[in-house]
ZADO-1210 file (C-alpha; in nm, 4 decimals, padded with zeros to 6 digits):
<atoms>
<atom x="-17.7752" y="16.8244" z="04.0851" code="UNK" pos="1"/>
<atom x="-17.4085" y="16.8641" z="04.0136" code="UNK" pos="2"/>
<atom x="-17.1897" y="16.5770" z="03.8972" code="UNK" pos="3"/>
<atom x="-16.9459" y="16.6629" z="04.1771" code="UNK" pos="4"/>
<atom x="-17.1874" y="16.5560" z="04.4490" code="UNK" pos="5"/>
<atom x="-17.1158" y="16.2098" z="04.5795" code="UNK" pos="6"/>
<atom x="-17.3849" y="15.9591" z="04.6633" code="UNK" pos="7"/>
<atom x="-17.3803" y="16.0437" z="05.0335" code="UNK" pos="8"/>
<atom x="-17.4235" y="16.4131" z="04.9574" code="UNK" pos="9"/>
<atom x="-17.7180" y="16.3478" z="04.7269" code="UNK" pos="10"/>
<atom x="-17.8874" y="16.1228" z="04.9803" code="UNK" pos="11"/>
<atom x="-17.8259" y="16.3713" z="05.2606" code="UNK" pos="12"/>
<atom x="-17.9667" y="16.6591" z="05.0563" code="UNK" pos="13"/>
<atom x="-18.2702" y="16.4518" z="04.9587" code="UNK" pos="14"/>
<atom x="-18.3222" y="16.3491" z="05.3236" code="UNK" pos="15"/>
<atom x="-18.3205" y="16.7151" z="05.4256" code="UNK" pos="16"/>
<atom x="-18.5794" y="16.7997" z="05.1595" code="UNK" pos="17"/>
<atom x="-18.7952" y="16.5027" z="05.2605" code="UNK" pos="18"/>
<atom x="-18.7908" y="16.6126" z="05.6256" code="UNK" pos="19"/>
<atom x="-18.8986" y="16.9626" z="05.5222" code="UNK" pos="20"/>
<atom x="-19.1781" y="16.8319" z="05.3022" code="UNK" pos="21"/>
<atom x="-19.2897" y="16.5899" z="05.5716" code="UNK" pos="22"/>
<atom x="-19.4099" y="16.8959" z="05.7645" code="UNK" pos="23"/>
<atom x="-19.5854" y="17.0555" z="05.4646" code="UNK" pos="24"/>
<atom x="-19.9520" y="17.0490" z="05.3807" code="UNK" pos="25"/>
<atom x="-20.0584" y="16.7244" z="05.2144" code="UNK" pos="26"/>
<atom x="-20.2349" y="16.9342" z="04.9521" code="UNK" pos="27"/>
<atom x="-19.9062" y="17.0969" z="04.8568" code="UNK" pos="28"/>
<atom x="-19.6635" y="16.8063" z="04.8880" code="UNK" pos="29"/>
<atom x="-19.6687" y="16.4497" z="04.7601" code="UNK" pos="30"/>
<atom x="-19.4301" y="16.3517" z="05.0418" code="UNK" pos="31"/>
<atom x="-19.6577" y="16.5071" z="05.3056" code="UNK" pos="32"/>
<atom x="-19.9557" y="16.3242" z="05.1553" code="UNK" pos="33"/>
<atom x="-19.7713" y="15.9923" z="05.1849" code="UNK" pos="34"/>
<atom x="-19.6869" y="16.0617" z="05.5493" code="UNK" pos="35"/>
<atom x="-20.0478" y="16.1577" z="05.6178" code="UNK" pos="36"/>
<atom x="-20.1680" y="15.8287" z="05.4656" code="UNK" pos="37"/>
<atom x="-19.9322" y="15.6403" z="05.6949" code="UNK" pos="38"/>
<atom x="-19.6725" y="15.3672" z="05.6890" code="UNK" pos="39"/>
<atom x="-19.8863" y="15.1099" z="05.5081" code="UNK" pos="40"/>
<atom x="-19.9336" y="15.3422" z="05.2086" code="UNK" pos="41"/>
<atom x="-19.5624" y="15.4233" z="05.2044" code="UNK" pos="42"/>
<atom x="-19.4771" y="15.0516" z="05.2140" code="UNK" pos="43"/>
<atom x="-19.7269" y="14.9901" z="04.9346" code="UNK" pos="44"/>
<atom x="-19.5397" y="15.2469" z="04.7236" code="UNK" pos="45"/>
<atom x="-19.2020" y="15.0878" z="04.8076" code="UNK" pos="46"/>
<atom x="-19.3384" y="14.7491" z="04.7000" code="UNK" pos="47"/>
<atom x="-19.4883" y="14.8937" z="04.3820" code="UNK" pos="48"/>
<atom x="-19.1600" y="15.0634" z="04.2910" code="UNK" pos="49"/>
<atom x="-18.9609" y="14.7481" z="04.3718" code="UNK" pos="50"/>
<atom x="-19.1799" y="14.5493" z="04.1326" code="UNK" pos="51"/>
<atom x="-19.1464" y="14.8140" z="03.8615" code="UNK" pos="52"/>
<atom x="-18.7682" y="14.8140" z="03.9099" code="UNK" pos="53"/>
<atom x="-18.7547" y="14.4360" z="03.8744" code="UNK" pos="54"/>
<atom x="-18.9622" y="14.4480" z="03.5564" code="UNK" pos="55"/>
<atom x="-18.7459" y="14.7242" z="03.4105" code="UNK" pos="56"/>
<atom x="-18.4322" y="14.5233" z="03.4936" code="UNK" pos="57"/>
<atom x="-18.5744" y="14.2159" z="03.3198" code="UNK" pos="58"/>
<atom x="-18.6373" y="14.4295" z="03.0103" code="UNK" pos="59"/>
<atom x="-18.3043" y="14.6109" z="03.0277" code="UNK" pos="60"/>
<atom x="-18.0694" y="14.5640" z="02.7358" code="UNK" pos="61"/>
<atom x="-17.7112" y="14.6897" z="02.7636" code="UNK" pos="62"/>
<atom x="-17.7337" y="14.8006" z="02.4011" code="UNK" pos="63"/>
<atom x="-18.0583" y="14.9943" z="02.4440" code="UNK" pos="64"/>
<atom x="-18.0320" y="15.3371" z="02.6034" code="UNK" pos="65"/>
<atom x="-18.4081" y="15.3661" z="02.6396" code="UNK" pos="66"/>
<atom x="-18.4380" y="15.0463" z="02.8428" code="UNK" pos="67"/>
<atom x="-18.1386" y="15.1503" z="03.0533" code="UNK" pos="68"/>
<atom x="-18.3018" y="15.4873" z="03.1243" code="UNK" pos="69"/>
<atom x="-18.6254" y="15.3119" z="03.2197" code="UNK" pos="70"/>
<atom x="-18.4332" y="15.1061" z="03.4762" code="UNK" pos="71"/>
<atom x="-18.2562" y="15.4153" z="03.6083" code="UNK" pos="72"/>
<atom x="-18.5909" y="15.5947" z="03.6425" code="UNK" pos="73"/>
<atom x="-18.7533" y="15.3051" z="03.8277" code="UNK" pos="74"/>
<atom x="-18.4521" y="15.2637" z="04.0566" code="UNK" pos="75"/>
<atom x="-18.4676" y="15.6353" z="04.1397" code="UNK" pos="76"/>
<atom x="-18.8377" y="15.5957" z="04.2249" code="UNK" pos="77"/>
<atom x="-18.7557" y="15.2973" z="04.4473" code="UNK" pos="78"/>
<atom x="-18.4771" y="15.4806" z="04.6285" code="UNK" pos="79"/>
<atom x="-18.6984" y="15.7884" z="04.6716" code="UNK" pos="80"/>
<atom x="-18.9856" y="15.5947" z="04.8249" code="UNK" pos="81"/>
<atom x="-18.7453" y="15.3946" z="05.0410" code="UNK" pos="82"/>
<atom x="-18.6111" y="15.7230" z="05.1753" code="UNK" pos="83"/>
<atom x="-18.9670" y="15.8412" z="05.2477" code="UNK" pos="84"/>
<atom x="-19.0122" y="15.5155" z="05.4427" code="UNK" pos="85"/>
<atom x="-18.6931" y="15.5779" z="05.6416" code="UNK" pos="86"/>
<atom x="-18.8027" y="15.9343" z="05.7126" code="UNK" pos="87"/>
<atom x="-19.1432" y="15.8170" z="05.8312" code="UNK" pos="88"/>
<atom x="-18.9693" y="15.5817" z="06.0753" code="UNK" pos="89"/>
<atom x="-18.7268" y="15.8575" z="06.1896" code="UNK" pos="90"/>
<atom x="-18.4286" y="15.6804" z="06.0340" code="UNK" pos="91"/>
<atom x="-18.1692" y="15.8367" z="05.8038" code="UNK" pos="92"/>
<atom x="-17.9851" y="15.7358" z="05.4897" code="UNK" pos="93"/>
<atom x="-17.6646" y="15.7988" z="05.6862" code="UNK" pos="94"/>
<atom x="-17.7542" y="15.5047" z="05.9091" code="UNK" pos="95"/>
<atom x="-17.7946" y="15.2814" z="05.6043" code="UNK" pos="96"/>
<atom x="-17.4687" y="15.4084" z="05.4523" code="UNK" pos="97"/>
<atom x="-17.2890" y="15.3427" z="05.7829" code="UNK" pos="98"/>
<atom x="-17.4217" y="14.9856" z="05.7819" code="UNK" pos="99"/>
<atom x="-17.2997" y="14.9360" z="05.4249" code="UNK" pos="100"/>
<atom x="-16.9609" y="15.0810" z="05.5184" code="UNK" pos="101"/>
<atom x="-16.9382" y="14.8405" z="05.8131" code="UNK" pos="102"/>
<atom x="-16.9822" y="14.5546" z="05.5677" code="UNK" pos="103"/>
<atom x="-16.6900" y="14.6541" z="05.3427" code="UNK" pos="104"/>
<atom x="-16.4423" y="14.4149" z="05.5051" code="UNK" pos="105"/>
<atom x="-16.6857" y="14.1279" z="05.5537" code="UNK" pos="106"/>
<atom x="-16.7658" y="13.8783" z="05.2820" code="UNK" pos="107"/>
<atom x="-17.1289" y="13.8659" z="05.1826" code="UNK" pos="108"/>
<atom x="-17.1496" y="13.5032" z="05.2908" code="UNK" pos="109"/>
<atom x="-17.0050" y="13.5819" z="05.6363" code="UNK" pos="110"/>
<atom x="-17.2397" y="13.8798" z="05.6801" code="UNK" pos="111"/>
<atom x="-17.5448" y="13.6732" z="05.5856" code="UNK" pos="112"/>
<atom x="-17.4406" y="13.3916" z="05.8211" code="UNK" pos="113"/>
<atom x="-17.3958" y="13.6382" z="06.1090" code="UNK" pos="114"/>
<atom x="-17.7577" y="13.7531" z="06.0703" code="UNK" pos="115"/>
<atom x="-17.8838" y="13.3977" z="06.1019" code="UNK" pos="116"/>
<atom x="-17.7209" y="13.3544" z="06.4457" code="UNK" pos="117"/>
</atoms>
């Protein structure tokens, strides 16, 4: 991927690829095999990757490039599997990005309080 792509472009391109692979044979595509196994398996993978990301973050040292790369790798795995989950539920990363954009002018405390009402 090029450095000139912004985050939205990368997520959109990945979403397009995931939708294509969703329709592939499960023998030819890891993504298709996850979809075939169903939502519970996809959620299991999201949980697994979330745990691995947390562990990598706990071990991350700002002075250690290897530990930083491990955290980057685990975060990429988490984002990937989260996007598979969204795809399985016919949701898009654009919807998540729009929600984040809507929160730009709201303090985190106000946003959290609004969800409790």
